[in-house]
C-alpha positions in Angstrom: -8.8 -18.1 -12.8 -9.3 -14.5 -13.6 -9.3 -12.1 -10.7 -12.2 -9.9 -9.8 -11.2 -6.2 -10.3 -12.4 -4.2 -7.4 -12.2 -0.4 -7.1 -12.0 0.2 -3.3 -12.9 3.6 -2.0 -10.2 4.3 0.5 -10.9 8.1 0.8 -11.5 7.9 4.5 -7.9 6.5 4.8 -6.1 8.5 2.2 -7.6 11.8 3.4 -6.5 11.5 7.1 -4.9 14.7 8.4 -3.1 15.2 11.7 -3.7 11.5 12.5 -7.3 12.2 13.3 -9.3 9.0 12.7 -12.9 8.0 13.1 -14.3 4.6 14.1 -15.2 3.9 10.5 -11.6 4.6 9.5 -10.6 1.4 11.4 -13.4 -0.5 9.7 -12.3 0.6 6.3 -8.6 -0.1 7.1 -9.4 -3.6 8.3 -11.6 -4.3 5.2 -8.9 -3.1 2.8 -6.2 -5.2 4.5 -8.5 -8.3 4.1 -9.2 -7.5 0.5 -5.4 -7.2 -0.2 -4.9 -10.7 1.2 -7.2 -12.3 -1.3 -5.6 -14.1 -4.3 -8.8 -13.9 -6.3 -9.2 -10.1 -6.1 -7.3 -7.4 -7.8 -7.6 -4.2 -5.7 -7.3 -0.7 -7.1 -7.6 2.3 -4.7 -10.1 5.0 -5.4 -9.3 8.3 -3.5 -11.3 11.5 -3.4 -8.2 13.1 -1.8 -6.7 15.5 -4.3 -3.4 15.7 -2.6 -1.7 12.7 -4.2 1.4 12.8 -1.9 -0.8 12.8 1.2 -2.8 9.8 -0.2 0.3 7.8 -0.9 1.8 8.7 2.5 -1.4 7.6 4.3 -1.5 4.3 2.4 2.1 3.7 3.5 1.4 4.7 7.1 -1.9 2.9 7.6 -1.8 0.1 5.1 1.9 -0.4 4.8 1.8 -0.1 1.0 2.3 3.2 -0.9 2.7 1.4 -4.2 -1.0 0.4 -4.6 -2.6 1.7 -7.9 -4.6 4.8 -7.1 -7.4 6.2 -9.2 -8.5 9.8 -8.7 -8.7 13.2 -10.4 -5.3 14.7 -11.1 -5.1 18.4 -10.9 -2.3 21.1 -11.0 -0.8 22.2 -7.7 -2.3 25.7 -8.2 -5.8 24.2 -8.5 -5.2 22.0 -5.5 -4.3 25.1 -3.4 -7.5 26.8 -4.5 -9.6 23.8 -3.7 -8.2 23.4 -0.3 -9.0 27.0 0.5 -12.5 26.5 -1.0 -13.1 23.5 1.2 -12.0 25.4 4.3 -14.4 28.2 3.5 -17.2 25.9 2.7 -16.7 23.8 5.8 -16.8 26.9 8.0 -19.9 28.3 6.2 -21.7 25.0 6.6 -21.2 24.9 10.3 -22.4 28.5 10.6 -25.4 28.3 8.3 -28.8 27.1 9.4 -30.4 24.0 7.9 -31.4 23.6 5.0 -28.9 26.3 3.7 -26.1 24.1 5.1 -27.1 21.2 2.9 -27.2 23.5 -0.2 -23.8 24.8 0.6 -22.4 21.3 1.1 -23.9 20.2 -2.3 -22.6 23.4 -4.0 -19.1 22.7 -2.7 -19.1 19.1 -3.9 -20.5 20.1 -7.3 -18.0 22.9 -7.8 -15.2 20.6 -6.8 -16.3 18.1 -9.4 -16.6 20.7 -12.1 -13.1 22.1 -11.3 -11.7 18.6 -11.4 -13.1 17.8 -14.8 -12.0 21.1 -16.3 -8.5 21.0 -14.8 -7.5 17.4 -15.5 -3.9 17.1 -16.7 -1.7 14.3 -17.9 1.9 14.0 -16.6 4.6 11.3 -17.0 4.3 9.9 -13.5 0.5 9.6 -13.4 -1.7 6.9 -15.1 -3.2 8.2 -18.3 -5.8 5.4 -18.8 -8.3 4.1 -16.3 -8.5 0.3 -16.4 -11.9 -1.4 -16.3 -13.3 -2.7 -13.1 -15.9 -5.3 -12.1 -17.1 -3.7 -8.9 -16.9 -0.6 -6.7 -16.7 -1.2 -2.9 -17.2 1.6 -0.4 -16.9 1.3 3.3 -18.9 4.5 3.8 -19.4 7.0 1.0 -21.6 6.8 -2.2 -19.9 5.6 -5.3 -18.3 8.3 -7.4 -20.6 9.4 -10.3 -18.0 8.3 -12.8 -18.4 4.6 -11.7 -22.1 4.4 -11.3 -22.3 1.8 -14.0 -20.3 -0.7 -12.0 -21.7 -3.3 -9.6 -21.8 -1.2 -6.4 -21.4 -2.3 -2.7 -21.5 -0.1 0.3 -21.4 -0.5 4.1 -24.2 1.1 6.1 -23.9 1.7 9.9 -26.9 3.4 11.4 -29.8 5.7 10.4 -29.5 8.1 13.4 -29.4 11.3 11.2 -32.7 10.2 9.7 -34.3 9.5 13.1 -33.4 12.3 15.5 -33.8 16.0 14.6 -30.7 17.1 16.5 -28.6 14.9 14.2 -30.6 15.6 11.1 -30.1 19.4 11.6 -26.4 19.0 12.3 -24.4 20.2 9.2 -21.7 17.6 9.9 -24.2 15.0 8.8 -24.9 16.6 5.5 -22.9 13.9 3.7 -25.2 11.2 5.2 -28.4 13.0 4.2 -27.1 13.2 0.7 -26.4 9.4 0.9 -29.9 8.8 2.1 -31.3 10.8 -0.9 -29.2 8.9 -3.5 -29.0 5.4 -2.1 -31.1 3.1 -4.3 -31.7 -0.5 -5.2 -28.7 -0.5 -7.6 -26.5 -0.8 -4.5 -25.9 -3.9 -2.5 -25.6 -2.8 1.1 -23.8 -4.5 4.0 -25.6 -3.5 7.2 -23.6 -3.9 10.5 -26.7 -5.2 12.4 -30.2 -6.4 11.9 -31.4 -3.2 13.6 -29.5 -1.1 11.0 -31.2 -3.0 8.2 -34.6 -2.5 9.8 -34.1 1.2 10.2 -32.9 1.8 6.7 -35.9 -0.1 5.3 -38.2 1.9 7.5 -36.8 5.4 6.7 -35.8 4.5 3.1 -38.7 2.3 2.0 -37.7 2.3 -1.6 -34.8 0.0 -0.8 -35.4 -3.7 -1.1 -34.8 -6.1 1.8 -32.9 -8.5 -0.4 -30.4 -5.8 -1.3 -29.3 -5.3 2.3 -27.2 -8.1 3.8 -26.6 -8.1 7.5 -22.8 -8.5 8.2 -21.9 -7.8 11.8 -18.5 -6.1 12.4 -15.8 -8.4 13.8 -13.2 -7.5 16.4 -9.6 -6.9 15.6 -7.3 -10.0 15.7 -5.4 -8.5 18.7 -8.5 -9.1 20.9 -8.7 -12.6 22.4 -10.0 -14.3 25.5 -8.0 -13.3 28.6 -6.5 -15.9 30.9 -7.2 -16.0 34.7 -4.1 -14.0 35.6 -4.9 -11.2 33.2 -8.4 -11.0 34.5 -7.2 -10.9 38.1 -4.8 -8.1 37.3 -7.5 -6.1 35.6 -9.9 -6.5 38.5 -7.3 -5.5 41.0 -6.2 -2.5 38.9 -9.7 -1.1 38.4 -11.1 -2.3 41.7 
């Protein structure tokens, strides 16, 4: 039986710095570990992180495997340095600028980054020169990279809060989500973490089709299990 070739967007894992992780990081990590257990799926990692060594280090640290095949844009170290500084400047500018200028700055930074990557691609001995073909792109949070829009696309959606409340909508930190809301269309199959999430996305993004959003509640980690009577008694005593 031929394996399904999945390109898994692990950017939220490969891009971790200073061990600062979000809740969605743990969702993505758990999903990736389950994907890797499957005998019928061949997983290749997609990473938007331009620091290759950091990406490999994080895969080893959080997934226990730094040898996974990784697909991303390869750029010279000098270009990487410029990009890092550009991202820092853009991030600070986004947080200081009012909406909608913040969104424009965010989009500008993303587009400029993409242009630089395309212009500065290089081939070296220790990097893959050819991109294999894939059957599907799976993302636990972000939109599919433009280069792979022709693939069957899957994405996890969590909540529509930035579309509902002005204080979140105007927060530049949510610019990535507002971009997702603008570009998410019926070509994606979405996994919603609750029925409420599905209802909200259909309400605020009416162009989406109900049949393209599958409700898939999040599960707890395997380390969580029913406590016995002694454990419950100790906890009650400890916390009064």
